[in-house]
N, CA, C, O and CB atoms as a CASP TS submission, in Angstrom:
PFRMAT TS
TARGET T0000
AUTHOR 0000-0000-0000
METHOD Language model
MODEL 1
PARENT N/A
ATOM      1  N   UNK     1     -26.921 -48.566  -5.716  1.00  0.00           N
ATOM      2  CA  UNK     1     -27.388 -48.282  -6.843  1.00  0.00           C
ATOM      3  C   UNK     1     -28.931 -47.794  -6.852  1.00  0.00           C
ATOM      4  O   UNK     1     -29.681 -48.573  -6.265  1.00  0.00           O
ATOM      5  CB  UNK     1     -27.139 -49.395  -7.600  1.00  0.00           C
ATOM      6  N   UNK     2     -29.591 -46.557  -7.454  1.00  0.00           N
ATOM      7  CA  UNK     2     -30.849 -46.150  -7.043  1.00  0.00           C
ATOM      8  C   UNK     2     -31.606 -47.020  -8.556  1.00  0.00           C
ATOM      9  O   UNK     2     -31.008 -47.317  -9.590  1.00  0.00           O
ATOM     10  CB  UNK     2     -31.005 -44.160  -6.809  1.00  0.00           C
ATOM     11  N   UNK     3     -32.579 -47.182  -8.334  1.00  0.00           N
ATOM     12  CA  UNK     3     -33.462 -47.158  -9.450  1.00  0.00           C
ATOM     13  C   UNK     3     -33.148 -47.248 -10.996  1.00  0.00           C
ATOM     14  O   UNK     3     -31.980 -47.365 -11.368  1.00  0.00           O
ATOM     15  CB  UNK     3     -34.053 -46.096  -9.290  1.00  0.00           C
ATOM     16  N   UNK     4     -33.758 -47.217 -11.520  1.00  0.00           N
ATOM     17  CA  UNK     4     -33.501 -47.485 -12.970  1.00  0.00           C
ATOM     18  C   UNK     4     -34.461 -47.341 -13.885  1.00  0.00           C
ATOM     19  O   UNK     4     -34.869 -48.501 -13.943  1.00  0.00           O
ATOM     20  CB  UNK     4     -33.100 -48.664 -13.171  1.00  0.00           C
ATOM     21  N   UNK     5     -35.240 -46.608 -14.794  1.00  0.00           N
ATOM     22  CA  UNK     5     -35.717 -47.195 -15.131  1.00  0.00           C
ATOM     23  C   UNK     5     -35.490 -46.978 -16.800  1.00  0.00           C
ATOM     24  O   UNK     5     -34.953 -46.035 -17.381  1.00  0.00           O
ATOM     25  CB  UNK     5     -36.724 -47.138 -14.437  1.00  0.00           C
ATOM     26  N   UNK     6     -36.080 -48.166 -17.324  1.00  0.00           N
ATOM     27  CA  UNK     6     -35.877 -48.673 -18.881  1.00  0.00           C
ATOM     28  C   UNK     6     -37.157 -47.450 -19.449  1.00  0.00           C
ATOM     29  O   UNK     6     -38.252 -47.527 -18.892  1.00  0.00           O
ATOM     30  CB  UNK     6     -36.347 -50.849 -19.225  1.00  0.00           C
ATOM     31  N   UNK     7     -36.986 -46.531 -20.378  1.00  0.00           N
ATOM     32  CA  UNK     7     -37.822 -45.633 -21.034  1.00  0.00           C
ATOM     33  C   UNK     7     -38.663 -46.612 -22.386  1.00  0.00           C
ATOM     34  O   UNK     7     -39.762 -46.483 -22.925  1.00  0.00           O
ATOM     35  CB  UNK     7     -36.759 -44.256 -21.593  1.00  0.00           C
ATOM     36  N   UNK     8     -37.744 -47.410 -22.537  1.00  0.00           N
ATOM     37  CA  UNK     8     -38.838 -48.091 -23.265  1.00  0.00           C
ATOM     38  C   UNK     8     -40.086 -48.851 -23.185  1.00  0.00           C
ATOM     39  O   UNK     8     -41.151 -49.009 -23.782  1.00  0.00           O
ATOM     40  CB  UNK     8     -38.430 -48.649 -23.711  1.00  0.00           C
ATOM     41  N   UNK     9     -39.273 -49.343 -21.896  1.00  0.00           N
ATOM     42  CA  UNK     9     -40.647 -50.287 -21.432  1.00  0.00           C
ATOM     43  C   UNK     9     -41.865 -49.639 -20.590  1.00  0.00           C
ATOM     44  O   UNK     9     -43.075 -49.829 -20.707  1.00  0.00           O
ATOM     45  CB  UNK     9     -40.130 -51.518 -20.434  1.00  0.00           C
ATOM     46  N   UNK    10     -40.987 -48.631 -19.509  1.00  0.00           N
ATOM     47  CA  UNK    10     -42.279 -47.263 -19.526  1.00  0.00           C
ATOM     48  C   UNK    10     -43.027 -46.858 -20.196  1.00  0.00           C
ATOM     49  O   UNK    10     -42.784 -46.100 -21.135  1.00  0.00           O
ATOM     50  CB  UNK    10     -42.078 -46.207 -19.465  1.00  0.00           C
ATOM     51  N   UNK    11     -44.771 -47.522 -19.670  1.00  0.00           N
ATOM     52  CA  UNK    11     -45.286 -46.996 -20.166  1.00  0.00           C
ATOM     53  C   UNK    11     -46.499 -45.682 -19.219  1.00  0.00           C
ATOM     54  O   UNK    11     -47.707 -45.575 -19.426  1.00  0.00           O
ATOM     55  CB  UNK    11     -45.593 -48.042 -20.937  1.00  0.00           C
ATOM     56  N   UNK    12     -45.789 -44.984 -18.370  1.00  0.00           N
ATOM     57  CA  UNK    12     -46.011 -43.549 -17.951  1.00  0.00           C
ATOM     58  C   UNK    12     -47.494 -43.750 -17.094  1.00  0.00           C
ATOM     59  O   UNK    12     -48.529 -43.084 -17.079  1.00  0.00           O
ATOM     60  CB  UNK    12     -46.101 -42.375 -19.443  1.00  0.00           C
ATOM     61  N   UNK    13     -47.156 -44.739 -16.540  1.00  0.00           N
ATOM     62  CA  UNK    13     -48.790 -45.419 -15.128  1.00  0.00           C
ATOM     63  C   UNK    13     -48.662 -44.355 -14.628  1.00  0.00           C
ATOM     64  O   UNK    13     -49.417 -43.455 -14.995  1.00  0.00           O
ATOM     65  CB  UNK    13     -48.713 -46.961 -13.633  1.00  0.00           C
ATOM     66  N   UNK    14     -47.629 -44.093 -13.588  1.00  0.00           N
ATOM     67  CA  UNK    14     -47.620 -43.581 -12.552  1.00  0.00           C
ATOM     68  C   UNK    14     -47.473 -44.142 -11.031  1.00  0.00           C
ATOM     69  O   UNK    14     -47.076 -43.497 -10.061  1.00  0.00           O
ATOM     70  CB  UNK    14     -48.488 -43.067 -12.739  1.00  0.00           C
ATOM     71  N   UNK    15     -47.905 -45.555 -11.062  1.00  0.00           N
ATOM     72  CA  UNK    15     -47.416 -46.256  -9.982  1.00  0.00           C
ATOM     73  C   UNK    15     -46.248 -46.238  -9.618  1.00  0.00           C
ATOM     74  O   UNK    15     -46.350 -46.624  -8.454  1.00  0.00           O
ATOM     75  CB  UNK    15     -47.609 -47.297 -10.047  1.00  0.00           C
ATOM     76  N   UNK    16     -45.268 -46.069  -9.789  1.00  0.00           N
ATOM     77  CA  UNK    16     -44.065 -45.371  -9.601  1.00  0.00           C
ATOM     78  C   UNK    16     -44.068 -45.112  -8.349  1.00  0.00           C
ATOM     79  O   UNK    16     -43.850 -45.679  -7.278  1.00  0.00           O
ATOM     80  CB  UNK    16     -43.860 -44.238 -10.353  1.00  0.00           C
ATOM     81  N   UNK    17     -44.627 -43.258  -9.098  1.00  0.00           N
ATOM     82  CA  UNK    17     -44.601 -42.003  -8.297  1.00  0.00           C
ATOM     83  C   UNK    17     -45.163 -42.039  -7.071  1.00  0.00           C
ATOM     84  O   UNK    17     -44.686 -41.563  -6.040  1.00  0.00           O
ATOM     85  CB  UNK    17     -45.197 -40.989  -8.915  1.00  0.00           C
ATOM     86  N   UNK    18     -46.499 -42.786  -7.240  1.00  0.00           N
ATOM     87  CA  UNK    18     -47.238 -42.967  -5.957  1.00  0.00           C
ATOM     88  C   UNK    18     -46.925 -44.273  -4.969  1.00  0.00           C
ATOM     89  O   UNK    18     -47.492 -44.559  -3.914  1.00  0.00           O
ATOM     90  CB  UNK    18     -48.701 -43.023  -6.358  1.00  0.00           C
ATOM     91  N   UNK    19     -45.875 -44.954  -5.626  1.00  0.00           N
ATOM     92  CA  UNK    19     -45.442 -46.633  -4.698  1.00  0.00           C
ATOM     93  C   UNK    19     -44.062 -45.703  -3.848  1.00  0.00           C
ATOM     94  O   UNK    19     -43.604 -46.405  -2.946  1.00  0.00           O
ATOM     95  CB  UNK    19     -44.607 -48.623  -6.216  1.00  0.00           C
ATOM     96  N   UNK    20     -43.449 -44.518  -3.942  1.00  0.00           N
ATOM     97  CA  UNK    20     -41.789 -44.359  -3.334  1.00  0.00           C
ATOM     98  C   UNK    20     -42.357 -43.425  -2.165  1.00  0.00           C
ATOM     99  O   UNK    20     -43.347 -42.693  -2.137  1.00  0.00           O
ATOM    100  CB  UNK    20     -40.316 -43.441  -4.577  1.00  0.00           C
ATOM    101  N   UNK    21     -41.675 -43.626  -1.502  1.00  0.00           N
ATOM    102  CA  UNK    21     -41.949 -43.239  -0.016  1.00  0.00           C
ATOM    103  C   UNK    21     -41.169 -41.948  -0.001  1.00  0.00           C
ATOM    104  O   UNK    21     -41.672 -40.969   0.552  1.00  0.00           O
ATOM    105  CB  UNK    21     -41.410 -44.395   1.201  1.00  0.00           C
ATOM    106  N   UNK    22     -39.956 -41.868  -0.578  1.00  0.00           N
ATOM    107  CA  UNK    22     -39.208 -40.396  -0.066  1.00  0.00           C
ATOM    108  C   UNK    22     -39.571 -39.483  -1.699  1.00  0.00           C
ATOM    109  O   UNK    22     -38.790 -38.577  -1.988  1.00  0.00           O
ATOM    110  CB  UNK    22     -36.914 -40.657   0.398  1.00  0.00           C
ATOM    111  N   UNK    23     -40.803 -39.802  -2.715  1.00  0.00           N
ATOM    112  CA  UNK    23     -40.704 -39.204  -3.684  1.00  0.00           C
ATOM    113  C   UNK    23     -39.534 -38.545  -4.669  1.00  0.00           C
ATOM    114  O   UNK    23     -39.359 -37.376  -5.010  1.00  0.00           O
ATOM    115  CB  UNK    23     -41.309 -38.618  -3.332  1.00  0.00           C
ATOM    116  N   UNK    24     -38.647 -40.027  -5.057  1.00  0.00           N
ATOM    117  CA  UNK    24     -37.787 -39.600  -5.489  1.00  0.00           C
ATOM    118  C   UNK    24     -37.783 -39.916  -7.205  1.00  0.00           C
ATOM    119  O   UNK    24     -36.840 -40.116  -7.971  1.00  0.00           O
ATOM    120  CB  UNK    24     -36.795 -40.046  -4.647  1.00  0.00           C
ATOM    121  N   UNK    25     -39.033 -39.874  -7.401  1.00  0.00           N
ATOM    122  CA  UNK    25     -39.859 -40.383  -8.900  1.00  0.00           C
ATOM    123  C   UNK    25     -40.455 -39.288  -9.350  1.00  0.00           C
ATOM    124  O   UNK    25     -41.296 -38.810  -8.589  1.00  0.00           O
ATOM    125  CB  UNK    25     -41.095 -41.568  -8.804  1.00  0.00           C
ATOM    126  N   UNK    26     -40.321 -38.890 -10.093  1.00  0.00           N
ATOM    127  CA  UNK    26     -41.155 -37.699 -11.062  1.00  0.00           C
ATOM    128  C   UNK    26     -41.827 -37.904 -12.322  1.00  0.00           C
ATOM    129  O   UNK    26     -40.931 -38.263 -13.086  1.00  0.00           O
ATOM    130  CB  UNK    26     -40.275 -36.679 -11.497  1.00  0.00           C
ATOM    131  N   UNK    27     -42.719 -37.877 -12.839  1.00  0.00           N
ATOM    132  CA  UNK    27     -43.227 -38.260 -14.238  1.00  0.00           C
ATOM    133  C   UNK    27     -43.488 -36.932 -15.354  1.00  0.00           C
ATOM    134  O   UNK    27     -44.296 -36.006 -15.432  1.00  0.00           O
ATOM    135  CB  UNK    27     -44.705 -39.078 -13.977  1.00  0.00           C
ATOM    136  N   UNK    28     -42.362 -37.400 -16.116  1.00  0.00           N
ATOM    137  CA  UNK    28     -42.459 -36.450 -17.391  1.00  0.00           C
ATOM    138  C   UNK    28     -43.310 -37.337 -18.668  1.00  0.00           C
ATOM    139  O   UNK    28     -44.427 -37.847 -18.753  1.00  0.00           O
ATOM    140  CB  UNK    28     -40.688 -35.989 -17.946  1.00  0.00           C
ATOM    141  N   UNK    29     -42.509 -37.249 -19.285  1.00  0.00           N
ATOM    142  CA  UNK    29     -43.275 -38.228 -20.293  1.00  0.00           C
ATOM    143  C   UNK    29     -42.638 -39.819 -19.991  1.00  0.00           C
ATOM    144  O   UNK    29     -43.157 -40.843 -20.435  1.00  0.00           O
ATOM    145  CB  UNK    29     -42.949 -37.685 -22.103  1.00  0.00           C
ATOM    146  N   UNK    30     -41.909 -39.794 -19.489  1.00  0.00           N
ATOM    147  CA  UNK    30     -41.239 -41.461 -18.834  1.00  0.00           C
ATOM    148  C   UNK    30     -41.284 -41.208 -17.173  1.00  0.00           C
ATOM    149  O   UNK    30     -41.598 -40.195 -16.548  1.00  0.00           O
ATOM    150  CB  UNK    30     -39.125 -41.879 -19.415  1.00  0.00           C
ATOM    151  N   UNK    31     -40.975 -42.140 -16.845  1.00  0.00           N
ATOM    152  CA  UNK    31     -40.689 -41.852 -15.336  1.00  0.00           C
ATOM    153  C   UNK    31     -39.143 -41.565 -15.288  1.00  0.00           C
ATOM    154  O   UNK    31     -38.417 -41.875 -16.233  1.00  0.00           O
ATOM    155  CB  UNK    31     -41.118 -43.196 -14.294  1.00  0.00           C
ATOM    156  N   UNK    32     -38.519 -40.764 -13.782  1.00  0.00           N
ATOM    157  CA  UNK    32     -37.086 -40.108 -13.611  1.00  0.00           C
ATOM    158  C   UNK    32     -37.041 -40.621 -12.619  1.00  0.00           C
ATOM    159  O   UNK    32     -38.012 -40.975 -11.950  1.00  0.00           O
ATOM    160  CB  UNK    32     -36.727 -38.634 -13.603  1.00  0.00           C
ATOM    161  N   UNK    33     -35.834 -40.757 -12.339  1.00  0.00           N
ATOM    162  CA  UNK    33     -36.192 -41.027 -10.498  1.00  0.00           C
ATOM    163  C   UNK    33     -34.876 -40.424 -10.260  1.00  0.00           C
ATOM    164  O   UNK    33     -34.079 -40.760 -11.136  1.00  0.00           O
ATOM    165  CB  UNK    33     -36.422 -42.966  -9.663  1.00  0.00           C
ATOM    166  N   UNK    34     -34.529 -39.879  -9.636  1.00  0.00           N
ATOM    167  CA  UNK    34     -33.736 -39.104  -8.712  1.00  0.00           C
ATOM    168  C   UNK    34     -32.557 -39.553  -8.255  1.00  0.00           C
ATOM    169  O   UNK    34     -32.690 -39.283  -7.061  1.00  0.00           O
ATOM    170  CB  UNK    34     -34.370 -38.845  -7.695  1.00  0.00           C
ATOM    171  N   UNK    35     -31.506 -40.043  -8.354  1.00  0.00           N
ATOM    172  CA  UNK    35     -30.616 -40.810  -7.981  1.00  0.00           C
ATOM    173  C   UNK    35     -29.852 -40.361  -6.531  1.00  0.00           C
ATOM    174  O   UNK    35     -29.124 -41.086  -5.853  1.00  0.00           O
ATOM    175  CB  UNK    35     -29.779 -40.904  -9.127  1.00  0.00           C
ATOM    176  N   UNK    36     -30.267 -38.817  -6.231  1.00  0.00           N
ATOM    177  CA  UNK    36     -29.400 -38.083  -4.790  1.00  0.00           C
ATOM    178  C   UNK    36     -30.711 -38.655  -3.796  1.00  0.00           C
ATOM    179  O   UNK    36     -30.540 -38.349  -2.616  1.00  0.00           O
ATOM    180  CB  UNK    36     -29.104 -35.753  -4.780  1.00  0.00           C
ATOM    181  N   UNK    37     -31.921 -39.390  -4.055  1.00  0.00           N
ATOM    182  CA  UNK    37     -32.710 -39.245  -3.312  1.00  0.00           C
ATOM    183  C   UNK    37     -33.215 -40.835  -2.878  1.00  0.00           C
ATOM    184  O   UNK    37     -33.514 -41.293  -1.775  1.00  0.00           O
ATOM    185  CB  UNK    37     -33.609 -38.284  -3.897  1.00  0.00           C
ATOM    186  N   UNK    38     -33.188 -41.251  -3.775  1.00  0.00           N
ATOM    187  CA  UNK    38     -33.326 -42.451  -4.155  1.00  0.00           C
ATOM    188  C   UNK    38     -32.632 -43.593  -2.926  1.00  0.00           C
ATOM    189  O   UNK    38     -31.433 -43.851  -2.824  1.00  0.00           O
ATOM    190  CB  UNK    38     -32.668 -42.462  -5.614  1.00  0.00           C
ATOM    191  N   UNK    39     -33.804 -44.189  -2.024  1.00  0.00           N
ATOM    192  CA  UNK    39     -33.196 -45.373  -1.205  1.00  0.00           C
ATOM    193  C   UNK    39     -32.536 -46.473  -1.295  1.00  0.00           C
ATOM    194  O   UNK    39     -31.956 -47.147  -0.443  1.00  0.00           O
ATOM    195  CB  UNK    39     -33.795 -45.798  -0.758  1.00  0.00           C
ATOM    196  N   UNK    40     -32.692 -46.609  -2.533  1.00  0.00           N
ATOM    197  CA  UNK    40     -32.850 -47.979  -3.019  1.00  0.00           C
ATOM    198  C   UNK    40     -33.789 -48.988  -2.234  1.00  0.00           C
ATOM    199  O   UNK    40     -33.365 -50.017  -1.707  1.00  0.00           O
ATOM    200  CB  UNK    40     -31.521 -48.549  -3.064  1.00  0.00           C
ATOM    201  N   UNK    41     -35.199 -48.549  -2.215  1.00  0.00           N
ATOM    202  CA  UNK    41     -36.164 -49.569  -1.241  1.00  0.00           C
ATOM    203  C   UNK    41     -36.721 -50.326  -1.594  1.00  0.00           C
ATOM    204  O   UNK    41     -37.113 -51.218  -0.841  1.00  0.00           O
ATOM    205  CB  UNK    41     -37.051 -49.223  -0.592  1.00  0.00           C
ATOM    206  N   UNK    42     -37.094 -50.298  -3.324  1.00  0.00           N
ATOM    207  CA  UNK    42     -37.496 -51.215  -4.325  1.00  0.00           C
ATOM    208  C   UNK    42     -39.405 -51.124  -4.316  1.00  0.00           C
ATOM    209  O   UNK    42     -40.207 -51.812  -4.948  1.00  0.00           O
ATOM    210  CB  UNK    42     -36.741 -52.901  -3.856  1.00  0.00           C
ATOM    211  N   UNK    43     -39.583 -50.292  -3.595  1.00  0.00           N
ATOM    212  CA  UNK    43     -40.582 -50.412  -3.273  1.00  0.00           C
ATOM    213  C   UNK    43     -41.684 -49.863  -4.464  1.00  0.00           C
ATOM    214  O   UNK    43     -42.882 -49.997  -4.217  1.00  0.00           O
ATOM    215  CB  UNK    43     -40.534 -49.878  -2.049  1.00  0.00           C
ATOM    216  N   UNK    44     -41.293 -49.290  -5.660  1.00  0.00           N
ATOM    217  CA  UNK    44     -41.082 -48.828  -7.458  1.00  0.00           C
ATOM    218  C   UNK    44     -41.109 -50.105  -8.050  1.00  0.00           C
ATOM    219  O   UNK    44     -42.009 -50.496  -8.793  1.00  0.00           O
ATOM    220  CB  UNK    44     -39.450 -47.977  -8.009  1.00  0.00           C
ATOM    221  N   UNK    45     -40.005 -50.825  -7.680  1.00  0.00           N
ATOM    222  CA  UNK    45     -39.863 -52.220  -8.388  1.00  0.00           C
ATOM    223  C   UNK    45     -41.110 -53.534  -8.266  1.00  0.00           C
ATOM    224  O   UNK    45     -41.349 -54.533  -8.945  1.00  0.00           O
ATOM    225  CB  UNK    45     -38.467 -52.806  -7.735  1.00  0.00           C
ATOM    226  N   UNK    46     -41.576 -53.069  -7.320  1.00  0.00           N
ATOM    227  CA  UNK    46     -42.538 -54.299  -6.684  1.00  0.00           C
ATOM    228  C   UNK    46     -44.009 -53.521  -7.487  1.00  0.00           C
ATOM    229  O   UNK    46     -44.547 -54.251  -8.320  1.00  0.00           O
ATOM    230  CB  UNK    46     -42.576 -54.423  -4.399  1.00  0.00           C
ATOM    231  N   UNK    47     -44.519 -52.418  -7.321  1.00  0.00           N
ATOM    232  CA  UNK    47     -45.582 -51.638  -8.303  1.00  0.00           C
ATOM    233  C   UNK    47     -45.555 -51.338  -9.727  1.00  0.00           C
ATOM    234  O   UNK    47     -46.520 -51.021 -10.423  1.00  0.00           O
ATOM    235  CB  UNK    47     -45.726 -50.459  -7.892  1.00  0.00           C
ATOM    236  N   UNK    48     -43.924 -51.520 -10.205  1.00  0.00           N
ATOM    237  CA  UNK    48     -44.645 -51.353 -11.728  1.00  0.00           C
ATOM    238  C   UNK    48     -45.191 -52.517 -12.388  1.00  0.00           C
ATOM    239  O   UNK    48     -44.525 -53.552 -12.428  1.00  0.00           O
ATOM    240  CB  UNK    48     -43.663 -50.836 -12.778  1.00  0.00           C
ATOM    241  N   UNK    49     -46.485 -52.440 -12.976  1.00  0.00           N
ATOM    242  CA  UNK    49     -47.112 -53.314 -13.654  1.00  0.00           C
ATOM    243  C   UNK    49     -46.243 -54.446 -15.432  1.00  0.00           C
ATOM    244  O   UNK    49     -46.520 -55.495 -16.014  1.00  0.00           O
ATOM    245  CB  UNK    49     -48.396 -52.206 -13.933  1.00  0.00           C
ATOM    246  N   UNK    50     -45.110 -53.267 -15.585  1.00  0.00           N
ATOM    247  CA  UNK    50     -44.314 -53.306 -16.624  1.00  0.00           C
ATOM    248  C   UNK    50     -43.027 -54.219 -16.362  1.00  0.00           C
ATOM    249  O   UNK    50     -42.734 -55.118 -17.151  1.00  0.00           O
ATOM    250  CB  UNK    50     -43.999 -51.933 -16.962  1.00  0.00           C
ATOM    251  N   UNK    51     -42.384 -53.986 -15.386  1.00  0.00           N
ATOM    252  CA  UNK    51     -41.598 -54.543 -14.887  1.00  0.00           C
ATOM    253  C   UNK    51     -39.546 -53.575 -15.237  1.00  0.00           C
ATOM    254  O   UNK    51     -38.336 -53.755 -15.097  1.00  0.00           O
ATOM    255  CB  UNK    51     -42.094 -56.139 -15.524  1.00  0.00           C
ATOM    256  N   UNK    52     -40.836 -52.376 -15.854  1.00  0.00           N
ATOM    257  CA  UNK    52     -39.230 -51.274 -16.234  1.00  0.00           C
ATOM    258  C   UNK    52     -38.851 -51.056 -15.144  1.00  0.00           C
ATOM    259  O   UNK    52     -38.529 -49.891 -15.380  1.00  0.00           O
ATOM    260  CB  UNK    52     -39.272 -49.662 -17.000  1.00  0.00           C
ATOM    261  N   UNK    53     -38.601 -51.183 -14.108  1.00  0.00           N
ATOM    262  CA  UNK    53     -37.684 -50.604 -12.964  1.00  0.00           C
ATOM    263  C   UNK    53     -37.041 -51.583 -12.437  1.00  0.00           C
ATOM    264  O   UNK    53     -37.442 -52.598 -11.869  1.00  0.00           O
ATOM    265  CB  UNK    53     -38.341 -49.893 -11.858  1.00  0.00           C
ATOM    266  N   UNK    54     -35.518 -51.014 -12.783  1.00  0.00           N
ATOM    267  CA  UNK    54     -34.985 -52.213 -11.867  1.00  0.00           C
ATOM    268  C   UNK    54     -33.660 -51.461 -11.060  1.00  0.00           C
ATOM    269  O   UNK    54     -33.155 -50.411 -11.460  1.00  0.00           O
ATOM    270  CB  UNK    54     -34.433 -53.757 -12.941  1.00  0.00           C
ATOM    271  N   UNK    55     -33.156 -52.302  -9.708  1.00  0.00           N
ATOM    272  CA  UNK    55     -32.277 -51.799  -8.671  1.00  0.00           C
ATOM    273  C   UNK    55     -30.905 -52.174  -9.408  1.00  0.00           C
ATOM    274  O   UNK    55     -29.827 -51.919  -8.872  1.00  0.00           O
ATOM    275  CB  UNK    55     -32.531 -52.517  -7.089  1.00  0.00           C
TER
END
């Protein structure tokens, strides 16, 4: 399963965007994961300072 972003918790800091090795995350108001590109590596989960991302 691709990473999921809890939009209520996301603070739009961009740490996940920078951490993603396959550029599967984009930032508008909140982080958004492209499920077709996400490889389930967990890099974004480790970098999120507010634990808004889960696999």
